[in-house]
Structures are given as structure tokens and as C-alpha cells.
ZAPAFI-604868 format. One line per 2 residues: number of its first residue (from 1); their letters; for each residue z, x, y of N, C-alpha, C. Coordinates in steps of 0.02 Angstrom, whole numbers, padded with zeros to 5 digits. Example, Ala and Ser with C-alpha at 12.3 -4.5 7.8 and 13.67 -1.06 7.14 Angstrom:
% residues 2
1) AS) 00390,00660,-00284,00390,00615,-00225,00390,00660,-00165 ~ 00354,00642,-00112,00357,00684,-00053,00394,00645,00002
% end
This chain:
% residues 147
1) MV) -00083,00793,00365,-00170,00760,00376,-00194,00698,00350 ~ -00220,00662,00387,-00290,00616,00349,-00339,00630,00356
3) YR) -00354,00619,00316,-00448,00630,00308,-00488,00565,00289 ~ -00534,00567,00328,-00599,00509,00288,-00672,00561,00274
5) ID) -00695,00526,00229,-00751,00554,00210,-00820,00510,00183 ~ -00866,00536,00232,-00942,00500,00249,-00974,00516,00165
7) TL) -00937,00441,00144,-00983,00455,00067,-01066,00466,00060 ~ -01099,00455,00104,-01165,00482,00107,-01164,00578,00091
9) SG) -01160,00593,00146,-01148,00677,00160,-01088,00706,00122 ~ -01033,00665,00118,-00977,00695,00061,-00936,00756,00097
11) DF) -00943,00730,00175,-00904,00787,00229,-00849,00754,00225 ~ -00791,00777,00249,-00723,00763,00279,-00726,00749,00343
13) EQ) -00689,00729,00368,-00690,00733,00424,-00608,00716,00473 ~ -00540,00736,00470,-00490,00743,00509,-00480,00655,00554
15) VA) -00450,00620,00543,-00435,00545,00588,-00366,00589,00627 ~ -00346,00536,00641,-00270,00525,00683,-00219,00531,00642
17) SL) -00179,00577,00664,-00113,00607,00609,-00087,00540,00636 ~ -00013,00545,00547,00005,00482,00554,00073,00509,00600
19) PV) 00102,00423,00618,00160,00445,00680,00205,00441,00665 ~ 00222,00468,00618,00284,00500,00554,00271,00569,00530
21) SS) 00312,00595,00514,00323,00645,00466,00285,00640,00402 ~ 00261,00708,00389,00195,00713,00348,00221,00722,00259
23) DI) 00298,00727,00268,00320,00720,00199,00320,00664,00173 ~ 00311,00577,00187,00306,00534,00128,00264,00559,00074
25) LI) 00298,00537,00017,00282,00556,-00052,00272,00479,-00068 ~ 00216,00477,-00110,00201,00427,-00139,00195,00315,-00126
27) AQ) 00168,00343,-00080,00162,00281,-00022,00103,00250,-00043 ~ 00101,00187,-00052,00053,00161,-00073,00008,00145,00000
29) CG) -00050,00139,00004,-00104,00145,00031,-00173,00091,00027 ~ -00192,00031,00052,-00245,-00028,00026,-00287,-00013,00115
31) LA) -00352,-00046,00081,-00380,-00058,00147,-00385,-00153,00169 ~ -00403,-00155,00207,-00433,-00226,00218,-00453,-00236,00282
33) TR) -00499,-00295,00276,-00548,-00332,00312,-00514,-00373,00366 ~ -00515,-00376,00430,-00490,-00414,00479,-00553,-00485,00463
35) SD) -00547,-00523,00502,-00599,-00576,00499,-00645,-00556,00571 ~ -00632,-00521,00614,-00667,-00503,00651,-00717,-00461,00640
37) GG) -00694,-00436,00575,-00730,-00369,00554,-00709,-00301,00533 ~ -00660,-00302,00577,-00637,-00238,00606,-00583,-00186,00511
39) DV) -00605,-00143,00504,-00561,-00114,00456,-00500,-00095,00456 ~ -00454,-00116,00426,-00403,-00072,00433,-00361,-00026,00385
41) VV) -00344,00013,00372,-00290,00047,00318,-00222,00059,00311 ~ -00192,00035,00265,-00122,-00003,00286,-00074,00056,00222
43) LA) -00046,00094,00258,00007,00148,00218,00090,00130,00200 ~ 00098,00084,00156,00168,00043,00148,00205,00089,00103
45) GG) 00269,00075,00119,00316,00102,00071,00319,00182,00071 ~ 00346,00208,00008,00359,00274,00014,00393,00276,00012
47) EN) 00417,00371,-00031,00466,00391,-00047,00483,00449,00015 ~ 00510,00475,00035,00527,00540,00088,00559,00578,00024
49) SG) 00506,00659,00059,00542,00719,-00009,00605,00711,00001 ~ 00614,00748,00050,00683,00773,00081,00717,00730,00077
51) EG) 00744,00669,00064,00791,00627,00046,00777,00601,-00017 ~ 00719,00585,-00056,00714,00528,-00100,00735,00466,-00091
53) VA) 00723,00443,-00040,00753,00376,-00012,00663,00327,-00016 ~ 00660,00255,-00054,00617,00241,-00011,00606,00205,00050
55) TD) 00559,00170,00056,00584,00162,00139,00526,00084,00135 ~ 00552,00032,00187,00496,-00011,00183,00459,-00008,00239
57) AT) 00454,00042,00290,00400,00065,00315,00328,00053,00291 ~ 00300,00015,00347,00224,00032,00349,00180,00031,00391
59) YV) 00127,00067,00417,00100,00098,00465,00022,00084,00433 ~ -00011,00060,00500,-00081,00018,00525,-00157,00065,00558
61) YD) -00181,00116,00503,-00254,00142,00552,-00298,00097,00553 ~ -00321,00098,00602,-00386,00047,00640,-00427,00104,00650
63) VE) -00476,00080,00567,-00534,00139,00566,-00590,00149,00645 ~ -00590,00100,00681,-00639,00082,00730,-00618,00132,00805
65) AN) -00535,00122,00810,-00488,00134,00855,-00475,00195,00839 ~ -00502,00233,00803,-00441,00287,00749,-00361,00300,00784
67) FW) -00334,00248,00766,-00256,00265,00811,-00207,00205,00740 ~ -00167,00256,00744,-00120,00224,00690,-00062,00172,00727
69) SP) -00033,00148,00714,00047,00110,00728,00055,00093,00696 ~ 00142,00066,00711,00183,00034,00664,00135,-00020,00626
71) GP) 00159,-00029,00563,00129,-00107,00545,00201,-00149,00501 ~ 00202,-00206,00498,00254,-00252,00476,00314,-00208,00421
73) SL) 00348,-00230,00422,00401,-00198,00387,00395,-00229,00313 ~ 00391,-00226,00270,00384,-00223,00192,00466,-00269,00157
75) PE) 00474,-00338,00144,00535,-00370,00129,00565,-00337,00100 ~ 00570,-00267,00065,00619,-00249,00032,00589,-00147,00007
77) TR) 00646,-00116,00015,00604,-00063,-00002,00529,-00037,-00063 ~ 00492,00005,-00073,00458,00022,-00120,00455,00099,-00107
79) GW) 00470,00121,-00153,00442,00198,-00150,00367,00200,-00221 ~ 00380,00165,-00270,00341,00175,-00331,00291,00148,-00351
81) GR) 00257,00075,-00299,00227,00020,-00327,00157,00036,-00319 ~ 00125,-00005,-00325,00033,00023,-00328,-00009,-00008,-00288
83) AV) -00042,00009,-00260,-00098,-00044,-00211,-00169,-00052,-00254 ~ -00189,-00130,-00240,-00231,-00119,-00282,-00281,-00196,-00228
85) QY) -00331,-00168,-00243,-00388,-00201,-00200,-00384,-00266,-00213 ~ -00389,-00333,-00183,-00390,-00387,-00185,-00436,-00410,-00146
87) GN) -00508,-00451,-00121,-00546,-00464,-00094,-00553,-00415,-00019 ~ -00531,-00453,00012,-00540,-00416,00114,-00455,-00383,00117
89) TF) -00413,-00379,00074,-00359,-00352,00076,-00333,-00333,00006 ~ -00284,-00313,00003,-00253,-00275,-00088,-00189,-00311,-00077
91) LL) -00170,-00277,-00144,-00097,-00306,-00153,-00024,-00277,-00175 ~ 00003,-00258,-00171,00067,-00212,-00190,00100,-00250,-00253
93) VG) 00092,-00212,-00304,00118,-00219,-00383,00181,-00192,-00394 ~ 00218,-00213,-00445,00273,-00165,-00488,00309,-00124,-00434
95) DT) 00337,-00082,-00460,00401,-00017,-00406,00477,-00022,-00445 ~ 00501,00005,-00437,00588,00023,-00413,00614,00061,-00369
97) DD) 00647,00026,-00364,00696,00045,-00289,00722,00114,-00311 ~ 00738,00138,-00382,00758,00192,-00396,00737,00235,-00485
99) YA) 00688,00293,-00437,00661,00292,-00489,00697,00361,-00527 ~ 00756,00390,-00506,00797,00424,-00544,00825,00428,-00614
101) AA) 00864,00333,-00594,00867,00282,-00645,00836,00242,-00679 ~ 00785,00255,-00666,00704,00207,-00696,00780,00150,-00711
103) SN) 00760,00116,-00652,00784,00039,-00662,00781,-00004,-00610 ~ 00781,-00051,-00613,00796,-00123,-00546,00675,-00112,-00527
105) YR) 00673,-00127,-00590,00600,-00125,-00591,00567,-00205,-00548 ~ 00534,-00203,-00512,00512,-00260,-00469,00455,-00295,-00499
107) GD) 00454,-00347,-00516,00386,-00392,-00531,00350,-00452,-00490 ~ 00379,-00432,-00435,00340,-00471,-00379,00275,-00429,-00365
109) IL) 00240,-00480,-00322,00200,-00453,-00305,00164,-00496,-00218 ~ 00132,-00408,-00182,00135,-00430,-00111,00070,-00441,-00112
111) RY) 00054,-00475,-00044,-00015,-00481,-00026,-00029,-00470,00061 ~ -00042,-00408,00071,-00061,-00403,00134,-00123,-00446,00178
113) DP) -00081,-00489,00238,-00126,-00530,00278,-00155,-00482,00333 ~ -00208,-00467,00362,-00231,-00416,00394,-00236,-00468,00457
115) DG) -00246,-00508,00473,-00248,-00555,00523,-00179,-00601,00559 ~ -00148,-00603,00515,-00082,-00630,00528,-00033,-00562,00544
117) VR) -00065,-00493,00498,-00021,-00434,00519,00036,-00426,00475 ~ 00051,-00478,00404,00124,-00489,00381,00110,-00491,00308
119) WE) 00159,-00466,00302,00177,-00492,00206,00167,-00534,00184 ~ 00141,-00557,00131,00145,-00628,00102,00162,-00636,00021
121) LL) 00227,-00661,00012,00247,-00643,-00070,00201,-00701,-00115 ~ 00176,-00683,-00159,00138,-00727,-00216,00180,-00754,-00240
123) PQ) 00182,-00824,-00274,00237,-00846,-00334,00211,-00806,-00417 ~ 00172,-00782,-00413,00147,-00743,-00491,00188,-00684,-00474
125) RL) 00209,-00673,-00510,00245,-00603,-00551,00208,-00546,-00591 ~ 00221,-00520,-00618,00213,-00457,-00655,00246,-00484,-00734
127) PN) 00198,-00508,-00790,00250,-00503,-00846,00284,-00434,-00848 ~ 00260,-00378,-00865,00318,-00336,-00883,00322,-00281,-00840
129) PD) 00347,-00286,-00791,00359,-00227,-00726,00408,-00179,-00738 ~ 00371,-00134,-00734,00377,-00054,-00744,00361,00012,-00662
131) FV) 00394,00049,-00672,00373,00073,-00592,00317,00125,-00630 ~ 00290,00117,-00664,00216,00144,-00680,00179,00117,-00682
133) NV) 00158,00044,-00652,00132,00000,-00652,00051,00017,-00633 ~ -00006,-00014,-00669,-00062,-00004,-00624,-00103,-00063,-00671
135) AL) -00112,-00102,-00599,-00156,-00168,-00601,-00205,-00160,-00583 ~ -00271,-00218,-00619,-00321,-00209,-00614,-00354,-00309,-00595
137) IA) -00394,-00281,-00534,-00403,-00377,-00526,-00480,-00372,-00570 ~ -00481,-00431,-00605,-00545,-00451,-00638,-00581,-00498,-00605
139) PQ) -00652,-00495,-00623,-00677,-00553,-00589,-00655,-00653,-00601 ~ -00618,-00632,-00642,-00607,-00717,-00626,-00512,-00688,-00587
141) DF) -00519,-00645,-00531,-00451,-00651,-00470,-00401,-00644,-00515 ~ -00400,-00623,-00576,-00297,-00610,-00609,-00300,-00552,-00603
143) VV) -00236,-00563,-00613,-00172,-00480,-00580,-00170,-00481,-00673 ~ -00200,-00397,-00707,-00187,-00371,-00754,-00127,-00316,-00749
145) NC) -00084,-00313,-00797,-00032,-00263,-00785,-00034,-00229,-00826 ~ -00058,-00150,-00837,-00071,-00097,-00863,-00027,-00056,-00869
147) S) 00026,-00065,-00887,00099,-00005,-00868,00068,00024,-00948
% end
């Protein structure tokens, strides 16, 4: 189930259900605002708890319409990365495609384009990729890797 919170009252409201099984774990989730002012929540990647396999699937929730739809596939599977708010969108940073083996760490950074509804691979890379990356966006608009 998916909920949204009214930050003034503290009340939770159930929203439209995801169009996929609810056993996806560790999915990255970010908020983006289109140029028309509409907000979307994007669920990207994740790992299926039943299979232990990372996915490249994304789902986009239109906040106003209260509706989920399939989004653009990630360039590669991502099961353990992190979503970091960045301006009117978010970045996906870090990851591994094999958590059990603790290998194949990624240093690439993806940016979600809410108007083009696509993923953009940025030229910058994390200096010390790790599957437990945590990133912060500093006021000068650079990514700090806090693994």
C-alpha cells in the first residue's frame, strides 16, 4: 500500500495502489515537478523479495490524478542505490547489481527528467562508489558522497 501524509494535520491517506506486486524491496523513490507544475513520484528499480533480482522498471505516480503508470526503464538494473532530491527532480546514485557478492558497485549518476519522462546519465561519477552510498546536495549544487 502507498500512503501520503498531510503535513499540516499529520493524517495519512491511502493513494492508488502500485500496478505491480508489493514485494519490491529497496526501491529508490524520488519527487519531481514538471514544468506545468504537476508533481510526480517516481519509484525506480528495486529488488524483488521473492527472487532477489534487481530490476530496471520504474513507475510514475501523478499526485493530482492519483494514478500510477509505467515509467521509462532505467538504463541498467538498480536494486540498492539511493534517490537524492536535486532541484525540481532527483538523482539516482550508487548501487550494486549483486548485493550478496558485494561487487559491481556503480559510480554513475542518473537524473530523472520529468518533462521528457526519461533518464539522463550525467558525466559526473561518484569518487568512491559503494552499495550503501548516501549523498547530499550542497547549496553549491554538488554531490557529496557519504558512504
